[in-house]
C-alpha positions as CSV (number, residue, x, y, z in Angstrom):
1,M,93.9,60.8,106.9
2,S,92.4,62.5,103.9
3,H,94.8,64.4,101.7
4,H,92.5,67.5,102.3
5,E,92.9,67.3,106.0
6,N,95.1,69.8,107.8
7,P,97.9,67.9,109.5
8,Y,98.1,70.7,112.1
9,S,94.4,70.6,113.0
10,T,93.2,69.4,116.4
11,P,91.8,65.8,116.2
12,Q,88.0,65.7,116.1
13,F,86.1,62.9,118.0
14,T,82.6,61.8,117.2
15,T,80.1,59.8,119.2
16,S,80.8,56.8,117.0
17,D,84.5,56.9,117.8
18,P,85.2,53.9,120.1
19,A,88.3,55.6,121.5
20,G,86.4,58.7,122.5
21,P,88.0,62.0,123.5
22,P,90.9,62.1,125.9
23,T,89.9,61.6,129.5
24,Q,92.4,64.1,130.8
25,Y,91.4,67.7,130.4
26,E,93.9,69.9,128.6
27,P,93.4,73.6,128.9
28,P,93.4,75.5,125.5
29,V,96.7,76.9,124.4
30,E,96.9,80.7,124.3
31,F,96.4,82.0,120.8
32,K,97.8,85.5,120.7
33,P,100.1,85.2,117.6
34,F,101.2,88.9,117.6
35,K,102.5,88.3,121.1
36,T,103.8,84.8,121.0
37,I,105.6,84.9,117.7
38,W,108.4,86.8,119.3
39,L,109.6,84.0,121.6
40,S,107.7,81.0,120.4
41,P,107.8,81.1,116.6
42,R,107.3,77.4,116.0
43,R,104.4,77.0,118.3
44,T,102.8,80.2,117.0
45,V,103.0,79.4,113.3
46,R,101.8,75.8,114.0
47,Q,98.7,77.4,115.7
48,I,98.1,79.8,112.9
49,V,98.3,77.1,110.2
50,S,95.9,75.0,112.2
51,V,93.4,77.8,112.6
52,D,93.8,79.7,109.3
53,P,97.0,79.7,107.2
54,T,95.9,82.8,105.4
55,L,95.5,84.8,108.7
56,H,96.7,88.4,108.1
57,V,99.1,87.1,105.4
58,V,98.2,89.8,102.9
59,L,98.2,92.6,105.4
60,L,101.6,91.6,106.8
61,A,103.1,91.2,103.3
62,C,101.9,94.7,102.4
63,L,103.3,96.3,105.6
64,S,106.6,94.5,105.1
65,G,106.8,95.8,101.6
66,I,106.4,99.4,102.7
67,G,109.3,99.1,105.1
68,E,111.5,97.3,102.5
69,T,110.8,100.0,99.9
70,L,111.8,102.7,102.4
71,D,115.0,100.8,103.2
72,R,115.9,100.5,99.5
73,A,115.1,104.2,98.9
74,S,117.5,105.1,101.7
75,M,120.3,102.8,100.6
76,R,120.1,104.1,97.0
77,D,119.9,107.8,98.0
78,L,116.6,108.1,96.1
79,G,116.2,111.6,97.7
80,D,118.9,112.9,95.4
81,R,116.4,112.4,92.5
82,L,113.0,112.6,94.1
83,P,111.4,114.9,96.8
84,L,110.4,113.4,100.1
85,P,106.7,113.3,99.5
86,A,107.2,111.4,96.2
87,I,109.4,108.8,98.1
88,I,106.7,108.3,100.7
89,A,104.1,108.0,98.0
90,V,106.1,105.3,96.2
91,A,106.6,103.4,99.4
92,V,102.9,103.5,100.3
93,I,101.6,102.7,96.9
94,L,104.2,100.4,95.3
95,G,105.6,98.9,98.5
96,P,102.6,96.7,99.2
97,I,102.6,95.4,95.6
98,G,106.2,94.6,95.9
99,G,105.7,92.9,99.3
100,L,102.9,90.7,97.9
101,I,104.9,89.7,94.8
102,G,108.0,89.0,96.9
103,V,106.2,86.8,99.4
104,W,104.3,84.8,96.8
105,I,107.4,84.2,94.7
106,G,109.6,83.6,97.7
107,A,107.2,81.1,99.3
108,W,107.0,79.2,96.0
109,L,110.8,78.9,95.7
110,I,111.2,78.0,99.4
111,A,108.5,75.3,99.1
112,I,110.1,73.8,96.1
113,T,113.7,73.8,97.4
114,G,112.4,72.6,100.8
115,K,111.1,69.5,99.1
116,W,114.6,68.8,97.9
117,M,115.6,68.7,101.6
118,G,112.6,66.5,102.5
119,G,110.4,69.3,103.6
120,K,106.6,69.0,103.7
121,G,105.6,72.7,103.5
122,T,103.3,74.1,100.8
123,S,103.4,77.5,99.2
124,E,100.5,78.5,101.4
125,T,102.1,77.4,104.7
126,V,105.5,78.9,103.7
127,R,103.7,82.3,103.1
128,T,102.3,82.0,106.6
129,A,105.8,81.4,107.9
130,L,107.4,84.2,106.0
131,T,104.8,86.9,106.8
132,W,104.5,86.2,110.5
133,A,108.2,86.0,110.9
134,S,108.4,89.6,109.5
135,I,106.6,91.0,112.6
136,P,109.8,92.4,114.1
137,S,110.8,94.0,110.8
138,I,107.4,95.6,110.5
139,V,107.7,97.0,114.0
140,A,111.1,98.4,113.0
141,S,109.4,100.2,110.2
142,I,107.6,102.3,112.8
143,L,111.0,103.8,113.7
144,W,110.9,105.6,110.3
145,I,108.6,108.1,111.9
146,P,111.0,109.5,114.6
147,Q,113.9,109.3,112.0
148,L,111.9,111.3,109.5
149,L,111.1,113.9,112.2
150,L,114.8,114.1,113.0
151,L,116.4,114.1,109.6
152,R,113.5,114.6,107.1
153,E,114.7,114.2,103.5
154,E,118.3,113.6,104.6
155,L,117.3,110.0,105.3
156,F,117.3,109.5,101.5
157,T,120.1,111.8,100.3
158,S,123.8,111.3,99.9
159,E,124.5,114.6,101.6
160,T,123.4,115.3,105.2
161,P,124.0,118.9,106.1
162,R,121.4,118.9,108.9
163,L,123.1,116.0,110.6
164,E,126.5,117.4,110.2
165,S,125.5,120.8,111.6
166,N,123.7,119.2,114.6
167,P,126.1,116.6,116.2
168,G,123.5,116.0,118.9
169,L,121.3,114.2,116.4
170,I,123.9,111.5,115.9
171,V,123.1,109.7,119.2
172,P,119.4,109.2,118.7
173,V,119.8,108.4,115.0
174,L,122.4,105.7,115.8
175,A,120.2,104.4,118.6
176,L,117.2,104.0,116.3
177,S,119.4,102.4,113.6
178,L,120.8,99.9,116.2
179,V,117.2,99.0,117.2
180,E,116.3,98.5,113.6
181,I,119.3,96.2,113.1
182,V,118.4,94.1,116.1
183,L,114.8,93.7,115.0
184,A,115.9,92.7,111.5
185,I,118.2,90.1,112.9
186,W,115.5,88.8,115.2
187,S,113.1,88.6,112.2
188,F,115.5,86.5,110.3
189,V,115.9,84.2,113.3
190,L,112.2,83.8,113.6
191,M,112.0,83.1,109.8
192,C,114.5,80.2,110.1
193,N,112.3,78.7,112.9
194,T,108.9,79.2,111.2
195,I,110.2,77.8,107.9
196,A,111.6,74.8,109.8
197,E,108.2,74.3,111.4
198,V,106.1,74.3,108.3
199,Q,108.6,72.2,106.5
200,S,108.6,69.7,109.5
201,F,112.3,70.1,110.0
202,G,113.7,69.2,113.5
203,S,115.6,72.5,114.1
204,A,116.0,76.0,112.7
205,W,119.2,75.1,110.9
206,P,117.5,73.3,108.0
207,G,115.1,76.2,107.8
208,F,118.2,78.5,107.4
209,F,119.7,76.3,104.7
210,N,116.3,76.1,103.0
211,L,116.3,80.0,102.8
212,L,119.9,79.9,101.4
213,L,119.1,77.3,98.8
214,A,116.0,79.3,97.6
215,G,118.2,82.4,97.3
216,A,120.9,80.4,95.5
217,V,118.4,79.2,92.9
218,V,117.8,82.8,92.0
219,F,121.2,84.5,92.4
220,V,123.6,81.8,91.1
221,P,122.1,81.8,87.5
222,I,122.0,85.6,87.6
223,M,125.6,85.9,88.6
224,A,126.6,83.3,86.0
225,L,124.9,85.4,83.3
226,V,126.7,88.5,84.5
227,F,130.1,86.8,84.4
228,A,129.4,85.4,81.0
229,A,128.3,88.8,79.7
230,V,131.5,90.4,81.1
231,A,133.7,87.6,79.6
232,L,132.0,87.9,76.2
233,G,132.1,91.7,76.3
């Protein structure tokens, strides 16, 4: 096999091939990645890599970045300092840039640390795994629309007078938040599986530890510097 050949690609047979094509007909496998990624992540990412590992990677990274920016703005009460239109503009303009940078750096780290575990993934295939596993989180971002209609700027402020004066809003807000949490957890489960697939790991657990190891490479030195600065200060 040439080192340029895609290991996931379907074997090609020529007329000079003495073995010839398989005699038994195998129907083509369904290729609807937006549908199959939810319950068959490993098969789906394997198909995507075999067809085109760059398929929708940039688009998915940008959409994921918008949702992550809104999440951070909410957690940091950014509405206490900026008006709602400015927060939305920041998410729409800067979110995609952050999403692309995060995916490219994250894929590079995961590919490197995966090799320490015997993985075979490249930065390109890991980017495929990361972005396609983010589909549930991207779907969860759509839930910002009904939440904005219900709470408006209070989604991003420390004080919530509208919510406090309308107890009936608590149930739908909690329901939407619960759905977001479930989708975020499912996205992480998919990520463990897709990373395991592109790294040629046998199960999702090595994919999980690959993600932890990549995170540790970043955060352990940072924490060590913080503790050293505190100790010296």
